[in-house]
N, C-alpha and C positions, 0 to 999 in steps of 0.2 A: 800196836797202833798201825803198823804198816799193813798187816793182814786186813784189818778193819777198813782202812782207807782204800785198799785195792778192791775190796768188795763194793764199797759205796760207789766208787767211780765206774765200776763195771755195770752197775744197775741203772744209773741215771744218765740219759743221753747228754752229750755236751760236757762231760765231766773229765777231770784229769788229776793225776797226782803230780803236782808241779815240782816239788823238791822235798828232800829228806836230809836231815843233818843231825849230828850229835854235838852237844856243847863240849868243847875241848878242855874246859877247866872244871874244877870242883865247884859245886853250887850248894846252897843250903838243902837242896832236894836230893843230892847224891854226888858221888865221885865223877870225875871226868868221863864223858861218854855215856853216862847213865841217863842223862836228860836228853831226850830227842825232840826235835821240832819237825814239823811238816807243813807245807803249803799245799792246798788242794782246792779244786773248783768242783762244785756240784751244780750242774746246769749253768746258770749265769751268776751264781753266788760264790765268791771266794771266801775261804776259811784258812785259819792257821790253827794247828793242833800242837799241844805240848804233852809229852809223855814223861812223867816225873815220878813214877811209882804210885803206890796206893794211898796217897795223901788225902785226896778228896774224891769220893765216888761220884759218879754221874747222878743227877737228879733231874726233875722236870724244869729246873731253873734254866738249864740249857737243853733245848731240844730242837729238832729240825722238823718242819712241816713240809711235806711233799704234796703238792696239789696235782691230782691226776685227771687226765682227760676222760678216761672211761674205766669200766669195771675190770677189763683185762689188765690194765696197768695197775690198778689197786691190788688185784689178786697176785700179780707177779711180784710187786714190791713187798707186799705183806708176807708172802711165802718166804722170800729170800731174807728179809730183815728179821722176821720173827724166828727163823730157824735157830734153835739153840737158846732162844731168849724167852720172853713172856709177853702176853697180850693183856690189854686193859680195855675198858669201855671207851667209846667215842673215838675210835680210830687210832688209839695209842698202842704202841708196842715198845718194848725194851729189847734191843738186839743182844746178841751173845756177849758183847763187850760192855753192856750196861747203858749205852746211849739211847735216849728216848726219841722216838719218831712219832709223828702223827701223819697218817696216810689219809688224805682227804680228797673226795671228788670235787672238781671244780663246780659241778652242778649243785653241791650243797650251798655254796655261797650265793648262787643265783636263787635257790629256793628260799633261803633265809632272808633275802632282800625283797621278797614278794610284798606288795602293798596290802595284801589280805592278812590281817593278824591271826585269823583262825587257821589259815593255811600254814603260816609260820609256826604256830603253836603245835599243829599236828606233826610237822616235820621235826621240830625240836624234840617232841616226845618220842618219836620214832628213833631219832639220832641217839638219844640218851639210853635207849635199850640195846643199841648195837655195840658190838665189839669192833669187828671189821665192818666198814661202811659198805652198804649194799644200795647202789643207786636205784635199782628197781623198787626196793622197799621204801626209799625216801620219796620217790615219785608217787607210789601208791598212797603214802601218807598225805602227801600234798593234795592228791585228788580226793581224799576223804575215804579211801577204801581200806 
């Protein structure tokens, strides 16, 4: 858990690993010290993590969406978080620890809010064909190219 959290806070501006601790008593999840807790901040969102062994693997029920200002930020986060993990359609990836992330351009939300339903349809169709989002490709779809 600590290695994962240190990577996450190094990638996202305004982030910090606020605290780490182990539970001093036995728990149903394991002996004293085997359950670890952490508090961390990613950007302006605070989280708490619990490491208690392989009881429940990660799935899409808990994932983190990162909204990116530009393609360079998408590319940087995509490369770092997918390293040792796997990628999926629509901007989704699973990092090497199994946590799911969606790396999304801010521009996608703007394009999907367009009042022209044909434009939104073209952007949606382009988005569904992408693995890592490509802002230029989304813009081309919006324009009808």
